[in-house]
C-alpha positions in Angstrom: -131.6 -265.2 137.1 -130.3 -262.4 135.1 -131.5 -258.9 135.4 -134.7 -259.2 138.1 -138.1 -257.8 137.7 -141.0 -257.0 140.3 -143.7 -257.8 137.6 -141.6 -261.1 136.4 -141.7 -262.1 140.0 -145.1 -262.0 140.6 -146.1 -263.2 137.1 -144.2 -266.3 138.5 -145.6 -266.3 142.0 -149.1 -266.1 140.1 -148.6 -268.6 137.6 -147.3 -271.7 139.5 -149.9 -270.4 142.2 -152.7 -271.2 139.8 -151.4 -274.5 139.0 -151.2 -275.5 142.8 -155.1 -274.2 143.3 -156.3 -275.8 140.4 -154.7 -279.3 141.8 -155.3 -278.7 145.3 -158.7 -277.4 145.7 -159.1 -273.8 147.0 -157.6 -272.0 149.9 -158.0 -273.1 153.1 -160.9 -271.0 155.4 -160.1 -271.2 158.9 -163.1 -272.2 161.4 -164.1 -270.0 164.4 -165.3 -271.3 167.7 -167.4 -268.4 169.5 -165.5 -266.1 167.4 -161.6 -267.7 168.4 -159.9 -268.8 165.1 -159.0 -272.3 165.2 -156.2 -273.6 163.0 -154.9 -277.0 163.0 -151.0 -277.3 164.1 -149.2 -277.1 160.7 -147.3 -280.8 159.7 -144.3 -278.5 158.6 -142.1 -275.6 160.8 -140.9 -272.6 159.2 -137.4 -273.8 157.4 -138.7 -276.7 156.9 -137.7 -278.6 153.2 -140.6 -279.8 151.0 -141.7 -280.8 147.8 -144.9 -278.9 146.3 -147.1 -280.0 143.8 -146.7 -277.1 140.9 -147.6 -279.7 138.1 -144.3 -281.5 139.3 -143.0 -281.8 142.2 -140.8 -278.5 143.2 -138.3 -278.2 145.9 -138.9 -275.3 148.3 -138.6 -274.2 151.7 -141.4 -272.7 153.9 -141.0 -269.3 155.0 -144.4 -268.5 156.6 -147.4 -270.4 158.2 -150.9 -269.4 157.4 -150.3 -267.0 154.8 -152.5 -264.4 153.0 -152.6 -264.0 149.7 -153.2 -260.2 149.1 -156.5 -258.9 147.3 -158.2 -262.4 149.3 -160.4 -261.8 151.7 -159.0 -261.7 155.4 -160.5 -264.8 156.4 -159.5 -266.8 153.5 -155.7 -268.3 154.7 -152.9 -270.8 153.4 -151.1 -273.1 155.8 -147.7 -272.5 153.9 -146.2 -270.1 152.1 -143.2 -271.5 150.5 -140.1 -270.2 148.5 -138.9 -272.4 145.6 -135.3 -273.2 145.0 -136.1 -272.7 141.3 -136.1 -268.9 139.8 -136.5 -267.5 143.8 -140.5 -267.6 143.3 -142.5 -267.7 146.3 -146.3 -269.6 146.0 -148.7 -270.9 148.9 -149.8 -274.6 149.4 -153.4 -274.3 149.7 -154.2 -277.4 151.8 -151.6 -279.4 154.2 -152.0 -282.5 152.2 -149.6 -284.6 150.8 -151.0 -284.2 147.4 -150.3 -280.8 147.6 -147.1 -280.3 150.5 -145.1 -283.0 151.5 -141.3 -283.4 153.1 -138.4 -283.6 151.2 -136.5 -286.9 151.3 -132.8 -288.4 151.3 -130.3 -285.7 151.0 -132.6 -282.9 149.9 -134.6 -283.0 153.8 -131.5 -281.5 155.1 -132.0 -278.9 152.9 -129.1 -276.7 150.5 -125.5 -277.2 151.3 -124.1 -273.7 152.6 -121.2 -272.3 150.5 -119.0 -269.8 151.9 -116.6 -268.3 150.0 -113.1 -267.6 152.0 -111.1 -264.8 150.5 -108.1 -262.7 151.5 -104.5 -262.0 150.4 -101.5 -264.5 150.4 -100.3 -264.6 154.2 -103.7 -263.0 155.7 -104.3 -266.4 157.6 -106.7 -268.2 155.5 -104.7 -271.8 155.2 -104.6 -271.4 159.0 -108.1 -271.0 159.5 -109.1 -273.9 157.2 -106.3 -276.4 158.7 -108.2 -276.0 162.1 -111.3 -276.1 160.7 -110.1 -279.3 159.0 -108.0 -280.5 162.2 -110.1 -279.6 165.7 -112.9 -281.4 167.2 -115.2 -278.5 167.1 -118.5 -280.1 166.5 -119.0 -279.3 162.8 -118.2 -280.6 159.7 -117.5 -279.0 156.8 -115.8 -279.7 153.2 -112.7 -277.9 152.2 -112.3 -277.0 148.6 -108.5 -275.7 148.4 -107.3 -273.5 145.2 -103.8 -274.6 144.9 -102.4 -271.3 143.8 -101.9 -270.9 147.4 -98.2 -271.2 148.6 -98.8 -273.4 151.5 -101.2 -276.2 150.4 -103.8 -277.6 153.0 -103.6 -281.5 152.0 -99.4 -280.9 152.1 -99.5 -280.1 155.4 -102.0 -282.5 156.5 -100.1 -285.5 155.1 -96.9 -284.0 156.4 -98.6 -283.7 159.8 -100.7 -287.1 159.5 -103.1 -285.3 160.9 -106.6 -287.4 161.0 -106.4 -288.5 157.8 -109.0 -291.2 157.6 -110.2 -292.4 154.3 -109.7 -291.1 150.5 -112.7 -291.4 148.0 -111.2 -290.8 144.9 -110.2 -286.6 145.5 -112.2 -286.5 148.6 -110.5 -286.8 151.9 -112.5 -287.8 154.5 -110.8 -286.9 158.0 -111.7 -288.1 161.5 -113.7 -284.7 162.6 -115.7 -285.2 160.2 -115.1 -282.8 157.5 -114.0 -283.2 153.8 -111.2 -282.0 152.2 -110.6 -281.6 148.1 -108.2 -279.5 146.2 -109.5 -277.3 143.3 -107.5 -277.5 140.0 -109.4 -276.3 137.6 -113.0 -277.5 137.7 -115.2 -276.2 140.5 -118.3 -277.7 139.5 -116.0 -280.9 139.5 -115.3 -280.4 142.9 -118.8 -279.6 144.6 -120.4 -282.5 142.7 -117.6 -284.6 144.1 -118.7 -283.7 147.8 -122.8 -284.1 146.6 -121.8 -287.5 145.7 -119.6 -288.3 148.2 -121.9 -287.1 151.0 -125.2 -289.2 148.9 -123.1 -292.0 148.9 -122.6 -292.1 152.7 -126.1 -291.3 153.4 -127.6 -294.5 151.2 -124.8 -296.5 153.1 -126.8 -295.4 156.8 -124.0 -293.2 158.0 -126.0 -291.0 160.4 -122.9 -288.3 160.6 -122.7 -288.0 156.8 -124.5 -284.4 156.2 -121.7 -281.9 156.3 -123.1 -278.4 157.7 -121.1 -276.5 154.8 -118.5 -276.3 152.2 -115.7 -273.4 152.6 -114.1 -272.4 149.0 -110.7 -270.9 149.7 -110.0 -268.3 146.4 -106.8 -267.4 146.6 -105.8 -265.5 144.2 -109.5 -264.7 142.9 -110.1 -260.6 144.0 -113.7 -261.0 142.6 -115.7 -263.8 143.2 -118.5 -263.2 141.4 -117.8 -265.8 138.7 -117.9 -268.3 141.2 -121.5 -267.4 142.6 -122.3 -267.3 138.6 -121.1 -271.3 139.0 -124.2 -272.3 141.0 -126.7 -271.3 138.3 -125.1 -273.2 135.8 -125.1 -276.9 137.2 -128.3 -278.7 137.8 -127.0 -281.0 140.7 -124.8 -277.8 142.1 -127.8 -275.7 142.1 -130.1 -278.0 143.3 -128.2 -279.2 146.6 -125.9 -275.9 147.5 -126.4 -272.5 147.8 -123.9 -269.6 148.4 -124.0 -268.3 151.8 -121.8 -265.7 152.4 -118.5 -264.0 151.6 -115.7 -264.1 154.5 -113.0 -262.1 154.0 -109.8 -262.5 156.2 -107.4 -259.4 156.4 -104.1 -259.1 157.7 -104.1 -256.3 160.2 -100.0 -255.7 160.0 -100.1 -255.5 156.2 -103.6 -254.0 154.6 -103.2 -250.7 155.1 -100.2 -251.0 153.0 -101.6 -253.4 150.5 -104.7 -250.9 150.3 -102.9 -247.8 149.6 -100.4 -249.0 147.4 -100.2 -247.3 144.2 -101.9 -248.7 141.1 -102.4 -247.8 137.4 -105.4 -245.6 136.3 -108.3 -248.2 136.0 -106.5 -251.2 137.9 -109.3 -252.7 140.5 -107.7 -252.5 144.2 -108.1 -255.9 145.0 -107.8 -255.8 148.8 -110.9 -253.2 148.7 -112.7 -255.3 145.9 -112.5 -258.1 148.6 -113.6 -256.1 151.3 -116.4 -255.3 149.3 -118.0 -258.4 148.7 -117.7 -259.8 152.2 -120.3 -260.5 154.1 -118.2 -260.9 157.3 -114.5 -260.1 158.1 -111.7 -261.8 160.3 -109.5 -258.6 161.2 -106.6 -261.2 161.9 -103.2 -260.8 163.7 -104.7 -258.2 166.3 -101.8 -259.3 168.9 -99.5 -258.2 166.4 -100.5 -254.5 166.1 -101.5 -251.3 168.5 -104.7 -250.3 169.0 -104.2 -247.1 167.2 -103.9 -249.0 163.8 -106.2 -251.7 164.5 -108.8 -248.5 164.6 -107.4 -247.4 161.4 -107.8 -250.5 159.5 -111.2 -250.8 160.7 -112.2 -247.6 159.8 -110.3 -248.0 156.1 -112.5 -251.3 156.2 -115.9 -249.0 156.7 -114.9 -246.4 153.9 -115.2 -249.6 151.7 -118.3 -251.7 153.3 -119.8 -249.5 155.8 -122.2 -252.4 157.3 -119.7 -255.1 157.3 -119.2 -256.7 160.6 -115.8 -257.1 161.7 -114.4 -259.8 164.2 -111.0 -259.1 165.5 -108.9 -262.6 166.2 -105.6 -264.1 166.3 -105.7 -267.2 164.5 -102.7 -268.8 164.9 -102.0 -268.4 168.4 -106.0 -268.5 169.6 -108.1 -270.5 166.8 -110.4 -271.5 169.0 -111.6 -268.4 169.6 -113.0 -267.5 166.2 -116.6 -267.8 166.4 -117.4 -270.2 163.4 -120.9 -270.3 164.0 -121.5 -266.7 163.3 -119.0 -266.8 160.5 -120.4 -270.0 158.1 -123.7 -270.9 157.7 -125.8 -267.1 157.7 -127.5 -267.0 154.8 -126.2 -263.7 154.0 -127.3 -264.7 150.1 -130.6 -266.1 151.1 -133.4 -264.2 150.4 -135.6 -266.9 152.5 -134.1 -265.4 155.8 -134.9 -262.0 154.6 -138.5 -263.1 153.9 -139.0 -263.9 157.6 -137.7 -260.5 158.7 -140.3 -258.2 159.4 -138.4 -255.2 160.5 -137.6 -254.2 157.1 -133.9 -253.4 157.8 -130.7 -253.8 156.2 -128.5 -252.1 158.6 -126.8 -253.3 161.6 -128.3 -252.9 164.7 -126.4 -252.3 168.0 -126.7 -255.0 170.5 -126.8 -254.5 174.4 -123.1 -255.6 174.4 -122.3 -253.2 171.9 -123.8 -250.1 174.0 -121.7 -251.7 177.2 -118.6 -252.1 175.6 -118.1 -249.8 172.3 -117.0 -250.7 169.1 -112.9 -250.5 169.3 -112.4 -253.9 171.4 -115.1 -256.4 170.3 -116.7 -258.1 167.6 -119.2 -255.3 166.7 -119.4 -253.5 163.8 -121.8 -250.5 164.9 -122.0 -250.6 168.5 -120.8 -247.7 170.4 -120.7 -245.9 174.1 -122.4 -242.5 175.2 -118.6 -241.5 175.4 -117.0 -242.7 171.9 -118.5 -241.3 168.2 -121.6 -243.4 167.6 -121.4 -245.3 164.2 -125.2 -246.2 164.4 -126.6 -245.1 161.3 -130.3 -245.7 162.8 -129.2 -243.9 166.2 -131.4 -241.4 167.6 -130.5 -241.5 171.2 -129.3 -237.9 171.8 -127.2 -239.1 174.7 -124.8 -240.3 172.1 -122.2 -238.2 170.7 -123.0 -237.9 166.8 -120.6 -235.5 166.0 -122.4 -232.5 166.1 -124.0 -232.5 162.9 -126.2 -234.0 160.2 -126.4 -234.8 156.9 -130.3 -235.3 156.5 -130.1 -238.6 156.3 -129.2 -241.5 158.3 -125.4 -241.6 157.5 -122.8 -242.7 160.1 -121.8 -239.9 162.3 -117.9 -238.8 163.0 -116.0 -236.0 164.6 -113.9 -233.4 162.1 -111.3 -234.3 164.2 -111.6 -238.5 163.8 -111.2 -240.3 160.6 -114.8 -240.1 158.7 -115.6 -243.9 157.5 -119.0 -242.9 156.0 -118.6 -243.4 152.5 -121.6 -241.5 151.3 -120.1 -238.3 153.4 -119.0 -235.3 151.1 -118.3 -232.7 153.8 -114.2 -231.4 152.6 -114.0 -230.5 156.5 -113.8 -234.2 157.7 -111.1 -236.6 157.8 -111.7 -238.7 154.9 -109.2 -241.4 154.5 -110.4 -243.2 151.4 -107.7 -244.8 149.3 -110.0 -246.1 146.8 -113.1 -245.9 144.9 -115.5 -248.4 146.2 -117.6 -247.9 148.7 -121.5 -248.2 149.8 -124.6 -246.7 148.7 -128.0 -246.8 150.7 -131.0 -246.1 148.9 -134.0 -245.5 151.5 -137.7 -244.5 151.0 -139.9 -244.0 153.5 -143.4 -243.4 153.8 -144.4 -244.0 150.6 -144.2 -247.0 148.3 -142.2 -247.4 145.3 -144.3 -247.6 142.0 -143.0 -251.1 140.3 -142.7 -249.9 136.9 -140.3 -247.1 137.9 -138.1 -249.1 139.9 -138.2 -251.7 137.4 -136.8 -249.3 134.8 -134.4 -247.7 137.4 -133.0 -250.9 138.3 -132.6 -252.5 135.0 -130.6 -249.2 134.3 -128.6 -249.9 136.9 -127.3 -253.2 135.8 -127.5 -252.4 132.1 -124.9 -249.8 132.8 -122.9 -250.4 135.8 -123.4 -253.9 136.7 -119.4 -254.9 136.2 -119.1 -252.3 139.4 -122.0 -253.4 141.4 -120.2 -256.3 143.6 -123.0 -256.9 146.2 -126.9 -255.3 146.5 -129.7 -256.7 148.5 -133.1 -254.7 149.0 -136.0 -255.0 151.0 -138.7 -253.0 148.7 -142.4 -251.6 149.3 -144.2 -251.7 145.8 -147.8 -250.5 145.4 -149.6 -253.0 143.3 -153.6 -252.8 142.3 -153.8 -250.5 145.8 -152.0 -252.8 147.9 -148.7 -252.3 149.1 -146.4 -255.5 148.8 -143.0 -256.5 149.9 -140.3 -257.9 147.6 -136.9 -259.1 148.6 -133.8 -257.8 146.2 -130.3 -260.0 146.0 -128.0 -259.4 143.4 -123.8 -259.8 142.6 -123.1 -257.8 139.1 -125.7 -258.6 136.8 -127.0 -261.6 138.6 -130.2 -260.3 140.2 -133.2 -262.2 142.5 -136.2 -260.5 143.6 -138.6 -262.6 145.3 -142.0 -261.8 146.0 -142.7 -262.1 149.8 -146.3 -260.9 151.0 -148.7 -257.5 151.6 -146.5 -255.1 153.5 -146.9 -255.7 157.4 -149.6 -253.4 159.0 -147.8 -253.0 161.9 -144.1 -251.8 160.0 -143.7 -248.4 158.8 -143.6 -248.6 154.8 -140.0 -248.3 154.0 -137.8 -249.6 150.9 -133.8 -249.9 151.8 -131.4 -251.3 149.4 -127.7 -251.3 150.0 -125.4 -251.1 147.2 -121.7 -251.7 147.7 -119.6 -250.9 144.1 -117.0 -248.9 142.4 -116.9 -245.2 141.2 -120.8 -245.1 142.1 -122.3 -241.8 141.2 -124.6 -241.3 144.3 -126.2 -238.1 143.6 -127.3 -239.2 140.4 -128.6 -242.3 141.1 -130.5 -240.9 144.4 -131.8 -238.6 142.3 -133.0 -241.1 139.7 -134.1 -243.4 142.7 -136.5 -240.6 144.5 -138.4 -240.6 141.0 -139.3 -244.0 141.5 -142.3 -243.1 144.5 -145.9 -244.3 143.7 -146.8 -240.6 143.3 -150.6 -241.4 142.4 -150.6 -242.7 145.9 -148.7 -239.3 147.5 -151.8 -237.4 145.7 -154.5 -239.6 147.2 
């Protein structure tokens, strides 16, 4: 969808909701025995693919059981809340009945195929990674679409090495590990629909292993994957069966800093920085060939652009089997469904137990730290951690004056900044007070109208007061393509907090922070 709107998301929710309720009777009430609430077990699990009767059968995904519609009596709940595929709207199914909700069939029952966009400069290691995926028996079945701009074609390497080629269906090569391979020449939609049709054909023939785990699109020579993302809204078949899953950027640890610092004419986009800005995951490759100090400098440069992206260090050519494919693919980075089922309301990375034990220098922990090293967790409040001895009044990443500062929002001239680009991260937060929906709509539309070309990625969890009730929305976007999805009433156990992460170019943080702060629901404040 285009410019998002809280009001349009809520109206779509209620409009479809009315159709469902009219066709499927009233909202289910729970029954009690001795004060104990008894509810029959739902037929469909959370995450199940279903069809909902909204005047016509519409595909969607179950995101919640026993949903309570804000404003309804507490005892009135519905068996399911469902996020429909079309338009990003959510509805509830009042009855657990085939007249209201039924299991999806055929290829639809498997869910949308997750599509990962693979970026990175020539020589970073993308082709090596893709060949590993296509060659090895790693237990996953992926389809790979190769962009033939690359200097070494995957197909040629497969043919030359006589690796695993089993059969060919038109332009789709089926390999013996279950993966598919095809070449992207001019028509991305054609390549994707070819894969979909191949999978459907194999399913119809009774091939139990026909369904694939995902599609990888290799985009050598394409710095901005935004147009690729838009492709998924333009073709009904692609939109029905596929979803953008995430953007994986492969970084060459040997040459990245040189590529990043290369002089460019004024106004020319820094392509390495842009690839990092779009990334949901970064593979820092060739770590075996550089010193630790250079790796740390490279990681700091990445952080100065995209402060929340997880970084995985690897040596794809020497140790491809150590690349954690399950952590890089099928991660639902673009899917609001994942955020709809997330209750803590935070988009920033969280340190794990391993993070605290090992630190961030030698492991795949984007935000980990030890007590003796610099703490880069923006939400950390542990006084035993080294936070650089100063604060900014906000949850910014901490750093000392003598080390590289990777906080893209920091303006302290005393810090050692290593900004080689005008691309960075901006976090907008409002705690304790919900948003005014009308004011936020105006803010978002102004931001997209004036700066959409420079907004590479943004996502948010929004707390909005509507008719006296604080409700939850999820925001996702790339450039001017924004989706706002209604979730539910704000969880009673969670503090009210809106958090929006924006990664873009030439962000006037102070101006947009001031404008965002004016979106607070002042009526509630006065009350």
